[in-house]
C-alpha positions in Angstrom: 16.5 -1.0 -121.1 17.8 -1.0 -124.7 17.6 -4.7 -125.2 13.8 -4.8 -124.9 13.1 -2.5 -127.8 11.3 -4.1 -130.7 13.1 -3.7 -134.1 10.0 -2.3 -135.9 9.8 0.5 -133.3 13.6 1.1 -133.5 13.7 1.8 -137.2 10.8 4.3 -137.2 11.4 8.0 -137.4 15.2 7.8 -137.5 15.7 10.3 -140.3 17.0 9.4 -143.8 19.8 7.0 -142.7 19.9 4.5 -139.9 21.8 1.2 -139.8 22.3 -2.1 -138.0 25.1 -4.7 -138.1 25.1 -8.5 -138.6 27.9 -10.2 -136.6 28.8 -13.9 -136.2 29.3 -15.5 -132.7 33.1 -15.1 -132.9 33.0 -11.4 -133.2 35.5 -9.6 -131.0 34.0 -7.9 -127.9 36.8 -5.3 -128.1 35.8 -4.4 -131.7 32.2 -3.8 -130.5 33.4 -1.7 -127.6 35.6 0.4 -129.9 32.9 1.3 -132.4 32.5 5.0 -133.0 29.1 4.5 -134.6 26.0 3.2 -132.9 24.0 0.6 -134.8 20.3 0.5 -133.9 20.7 -3.3 -133.3 23.1 -6.2 -133.8 21.9 -9.4 -135.4 23.7 -12.6 -134.3 24.0 -15.5 -136.7 23.4 -19.0 -135.6 24.1 -22.0 -137.9 22.5 -25.0 -136.3 24.9 -27.5 -137.7 27.8 -25.6 -136.2 26.2 -24.6 -132.9 23.8 -27.4 -132.2 20.7 -27.0 -130.1 21.8 -29.2 -127.2 21.9 -26.6 -124.4 21.7 -22.9 -123.9 25.4 -22.4 -123.2 26.5 -22.0 -126.9 28.4 -19.2 -128.7 25.4 -17.5 -130.5 23.5 -17.2 -127.2 26.6 -16.1 -125.3 27.3 -13.2 -127.6 23.6 -12.3 -127.8 23.5 -12.1 -124.0 26.8 -10.2 -123.9 25.5 -7.6 -126.3 22.2 -7.2 -124.4 24.2 -6.7 -121.2 26.0 -3.8 -122.9 22.6 -2.2 -123.6 22.7 -3.2 -127.2 19.5 -4.3 -129.1 19.8 -7.8 -130.4 18.2 -9.7 -133.3 18.9 -13.4 -132.8 18.8 -15.7 -135.8 16.9 -18.9 -135.4 16.6 -21.8 -137.9 14.1 -24.6 -138.2 17.1 -26.9 -138.8 17.6 -29.4 -136.0 15.1 -27.4 -133.8 13.0 -29.2 -131.2 9.9 -27.8 -129.4 11.4 -28.5 -126.0 14.6 -26.7 -126.7 12.8 -23.7 -128.3 10.4 -23.4 -125.3 13.4 -23.2 -123.0 15.2 -20.8 -125.3 12.2 -18.4 -125.6 11.9 -18.3 -121.8 15.6 -17.5 -121.4 15.4 -14.8 -124.0 12.4 -13.2 -122.2 14.2 -13.3 -118.9 17.1 -11.4 -120.4 15.0 -8.8 -122.3 15.8 -10.1 -125.9 12.7 -9.7 -128.0 13.8 -9.7 -131.7 14.1 -12.9 -133.7 15.0 -13.6 -137.3 13.7 -17.0 -138.5 15.1 -18.9 -141.4 14.7 -22.5 -142.6 18.4 -23.2 -142.4 21.0 -24.3 -144.8 20.7 -27.9 -145.8 17.4 -28.2 -143.9 16.2 -31.7 -143.2 12.7 -31.9 -141.9 13.3 -35.3 -140.3 15.7 -33.6 -137.9 13.3 -30.9 -136.8 9.9 -30.5 -135.1 9.1 -27.8 -137.6 8.5 -28.4 -141.3 8.9 -24.7 -142.2 9.3 -21.3 -140.7 5.5 -20.6 -140.8 5.1 -23.4 -138.2 7.8 -22.0 -136.0 6.2 -18.5 -136.1 2.8 -20.0 -135.1 4.5 -22.0 -132.2 6.3 -18.8 -130.9 3.1 -16.8 -131.1 1.2 -19.6 -129.2 3.8 -19.7 -126.5 4.7 -16.0 -126.1 1.9 -14.0 -127.6 3.2 -10.7 -129.1 6.4 -10.5 -126.9 8.7 -11.2 -129.8 9.2 -9.1 -132.9 9.7 -11.7 -135.7 11.6 -11.2 -138.9 11.8 -13.4 -142.0 14.0 -13.5 -145.1 13.1 -11.8 -148.3 14.9 -12.4 -151.7 14.9 -9.7 -154.4 14.1 -11.5 -157.6 12.4 -14.4 -155.9 9.7 -16.6 -157.5 5.9 -16.2 -157.1 6.0 -19.3 -154.9 8.4 -17.6 -152.5 6.2 -14.5 -152.5 3.2 -16.6 -151.4 5.3 -18.1 -148.6 6.2 -14.6 -147.5 2.5 -13.8 -147.3 1.8 -16.9 -145.3 4.6 -16.1 -142.8 3.3 -12.5 -142.3 -0.3 -13.8 -141.9 1.1 -16.2 -139.2 2.7 -13.3 -137.3 5.9 -12.2 -138.9 6.6 -8.5 -138.3 9.3 -7.5 -140.9 11.3 -8.7 -143.8 15.1 -8.6 -144.0 16.6 -9.3 -147.4 19.6 -11.2 -148.6 22.4 -8.9 -149.9 21.8 -7.6 -153.4 23.0 -5.0 -155.8 20.0 -4.5 -158.1 17.7 -1.7 -156.9 15.0 -2.6 -159.5 14.9 -6.2 -158.1 14.4 -4.8 -154.6 11.7 -2.4 -155.8 9.9 -5.3 -157.5 9.9 -7.2 -154.2 8.6 -4.2 -152.3 5.8 -3.6 -154.9 4.9 -7.3 -155.0 4.6 -7.5 -151.3 2.4 -4.4 -151.1 0.1 -5.8 -153.9 -0.3 -9.0 -151.8 -1.3 -7.0 -148.8 2.0 -7.5 -147.0 2.5 -4.2 -145.2 5.4 -4.8 -142.9 8.8 -3.1 -143.0 11.2 -4.3 -145.7 14.8 -3.9 -144.6 17.6 -4.2 -147.3 20.6 -6.4 -146.4 23.8 -4.7 -147.6 27.2 -6.2 -148.1 30.0 -3.6 -148.1 33.1 -4.8 -149.9 36.4 -3.0 -150.5 38.0 -5.3 -153.1 36.8 -7.6 -155.9 38.3 -10.5 -153.8 35.9 -9.7 -150.9 33.0 -9.6 -153.3 33.9 -12.9 -154.8 34.2 -14.5 -151.4 30.8 -13.2 -150.4 29.2 -14.4 -153.6 30.6 -17.9 -153.1 29.6 -18.0 -149.4 26.1 -16.8 -149.8 25.4 -18.1 -153.3 24.0 -14.8 -154.5 23.8 -13.6 -158.1 25.3 -10.4 -159.4 25.0 -8.7 -162.7 27.7 -8.3 -165.3 27.3 -4.6 -164.9 28.2 -4.8 -161.3 31.3 -6.9 -162.0 32.3 -4.4 -164.7 31.8 -1.5 -162.3 34.0 -3.2 -159.7 36.7 -3.9 -162.3 36.6 -0.3 -163.5 36.9 1.0 -159.9 39.9 -1.2 -159.3 41.6 0.0 -162.5 41.0 3.7 -161.6 42.0 3.0 -158.0 38.6 4.1 -156.7 37.2 2.4 -153.6 34.6 -0.2 -154.2 32.6 1.3 -151.3 31.6 4.0 -153.7 29.3 1.4 -155.3 27.6 0.7 -152.0 27.2 4.4 -151.3 25.4 4.7 -154.7 23.2 1.7 -153.9 22.1 3.2 -150.6 21.4 6.6 -152.3 19.3 4.9 -155.0 17.4 2.8 -152.4 16.5 6.0 -150.5 15.5 8.0 -153.6 13.7 5.3 -155.5 12.3 3.1 -152.7 12.1 5.5 -149.8 14.3 3.2 -147.7 15.9 4.7 -144.6 17.2 1.7 -142.7 20.0 -0.6 -143.9 21.3 -3.8 -142.4 25.0 -4.4 -143.0 26.4 -7.9 -143.3 29.8 -7.1 -141.7 31.4 -10.6 -141.6 32.9 -9.1 -138.4 34.8 -6.4 -140.3 33.3 -3.7 -138.0 36.0 -1.1 -138.6 35.5 -1.2 -142.4 31.8 -0.9 -142.2 32.1 1.9 -139.6 34.3 3.8 -142.1 31.7 3.4 -144.8 29.0 4.7 -142.5 31.0 7.7 -141.5 31.6 8.4 -145.1 27.9 8.3 -145.9 27.1 10.7 -143.0 29.6 13.3 -144.2 
């Protein structure tokens, strides 16, 4: 059954280029069914303030179960925000019953510890391990260019049982390499998966920057402007990023933040494979 495959096993030995998609709970089922490409897994976002943890009949879980029923591997986002131990216990049992074994844990935007039974993701990792042993493959967030304090937190989370790192979108290969090297120096030897945002226009890039609060270099903005002036697709910049990550950092798997524009990302992937 596809849905029971652990992410760390999925990304091994898949050649020089494999990929996965992030989708939001309102993704079109038809768009998924019409894909010509086959992502190794789909991650499903879950913002606790939008889809509150009151029952198990909420949009993120519905789409996760729907994907699993289609024999797709699922990576479910979970945040500490507004999370209670009773709800998480029921959720973990439901996921196990349905063969979903990959989780991506985050603190949550605007996290307020007074509304949660967990003060941080390390606590949640420990709780999940105590309840379910090694059933779940657990991922955590990584940030190219992050502080030494954030690096220490990554080490704590991996020591607590995290199995892989998935980064925020970035466009600076050197920053990613520094994160990779820093993790290895600390003894963090888990897969590091780059998050990739593919954009076709400067407007799409601006929207993503504002939504995710990421920083981009002046060089990137200039390159985007130059591409627009010369009527070249901005996806050429993403293709170059992926090429550099492979040659400089030996990266072979890439996670695409699709914002549900599956057709556009599919076209990019088919272009990379040519």
